[in-house]
N, C-alpha and C positions, 0 to 999 in steps of 0.2 A: 686161895689166891686169886685165882681166874674169877670165882664168883665175885670178889671185892672189886675186881677191875670191871667187871659188867656193871656192877651197881654203881661205881664211880662214873663210868660212861652214861650211864642212864641219869644220873644226878646232874652231870654236865649238860646233857641233852634237855633235861628239864629246866635248868637254869637259863640255856638259850632261848627256849620256848618262852619262858617267863618273862626274860628281858625283851624279846621281840615283841610281846604282847604289851609290855610297858612302853617300849617306844613307839609302837604304832599308835597308842593313845596318847602320845606326848608325855607320859610321866616319866620320871627319872628312875634309874634302876635302885631297888630298896637296898639299904645297907643292912646286913645282918651279921650277928655274931658268928664266929668261927667255931663249929662244933669241935669237941675233944675226941680224938680216936674215934672217929665215925665208922660204923659197920654197916649200918642199913640207913638208908635215906629214903624218904618218899617225898615226891613234890606233886602238890595238887594245885590246879589252876581252876579257879572257880569264877564265873562271870555272873554278876547280878543281872536281873532283868534289865532290858534296854528302856529306859525312860528318855524323855526329851529335855529333862533338866539336867541330870547328873549321873552320867554313867559311870559305873563302878567295876574295877577288876581287882581281885584279891588274889594275892599269890602267898601260900603259907607252905612252910617247909618244915617237916619234923625229924629230928634226928635222934637216933639211940646209940648210946656209946656202949663199949665192951665192959666198963667198969659198973654196969647196972645202974649208972646214974642216967637219968633221962634228962637231956637238955633240950628244950623246945624254943626254936627261934621263929618268931612269927612277923612277917612284914607286911603291912597291908598298904596298897597304894591307891588313894581315890583321886581320880581325875574329874574334875568338874569343868565342862566346857561353857563359855559363856555363849548366849544366845547369838546365833549369827544373823538374827533378823536385825537390820540396822534401820534408823529412821531416817526418812528423808531429810535432806538440808533444808533449814528453815527457808522460806522464799526471802529473796533479796529485797524485793519490793511487794508492797500490798498490791491488790488488784488495781485500786484507784491510781496508784503510782504507775503502773505499768500502762494503764490506760491513758494517763497524762503523757507519758513518754511516747506513746504511739501517736497522740494528737499533736505533740510538739515536733516529731518526727515530719509528719504529715505537713504542718504548716511551713516549716523549714523547706520542704521539697519543692513548693510552688511560690513562696513569697520570701522576700528578704526581710529579716527581723533583727535588732538588737536583742542581747540577753535580756535586758530589763523589758524590752517591749514584747518578747516571746512570753516571758512570765505573765504580764499584763494580760495578754491575749488569753492564754490558760485559765487564770483567774476569771475573765469575762465569760468564758465557757463553762464556769461552775467549779472548777479545781481550787482547793484550798491553797494558800499561799505556799505551805510547806510542800504540797504535791507538786505545785507547778516548779517549784525552785528545785525539787529532786529530778523532776523530768529534764529540766533544761540542763542541769548538771550532769545528766548522764546520756546525752545524746553527743554525738561528734560534730563540732560546728567549727568552721573558721569564722571567727566574728570578723575579722579584716574582710573576707571575702563577702560576707553578708552586708557590710558597709560599702562595699564597692557595687554590689547589685542594687542596693537601695540608691545610692548616688545615681546609678544608671536610669533607673526607674524615675526619679524626680526630674532629671534633665530631659526625659522623653516627654513629660508633662508641662514643664515650664522652664524658663531660662533662670540660672542661678549665677551669682558671683561665687568665686572660691569662697570667701568667708561667709557668705550666706548659705552656701551648700554644706559647709562644715557646722553651723549653727544649727540647720534643719536636721542634719544628721545626729548630733549631739542631743537635741530636743526629742529625737526618736528613741534616745537612749544609748546610742554609741558614745564610746569613750572619746575624748580628743584626738587620742593616737588612731582609734579606728576610724573616724571621721575623716581624719587628715589622709589617711591611708585610701578611704574611699574617693576623696577629691582627687588625689594624685592618679588613681587608676582611671578615671575619667578625663584625665587631661587638664584639669583646672589648676 
């Protein structure tokens, strides 16, 4: 009886080790058939050689019963780990678009432009229309403020009536609302 208890404890310990190995590798515990009247149990844990593609752990249990019937329960757990190498995300912009964005930011930093005027300036610099448009649409600009700065610049060079200044700002590509805002900001 004591021998059977020791073997049972050994079996329980082996199962715990097997489950721990399975848990450590992310595998689920294998489901095995229950042996009939087990008297002797041997638990073997084999590990396949480590590879970078698919590490494998095999747990095998062999049970011999007292009725001279041999029942073998074998559970194999294979865990395949996906590659941990991730591809860098696709760039949001092409190199040319990034350069156009930098150019647009540079122009806006020292000179007032309307949206369409800035696109035209970038096209003049050699950027394709789609690159210039992507650039202008991906910088932070307050177009009303740009109209106000442009209105100030025009009034420093020459005198304008309110309607004349609004027309000039619209000619430069500002919307009527932006041009009106610009005129309002300079006091016309």
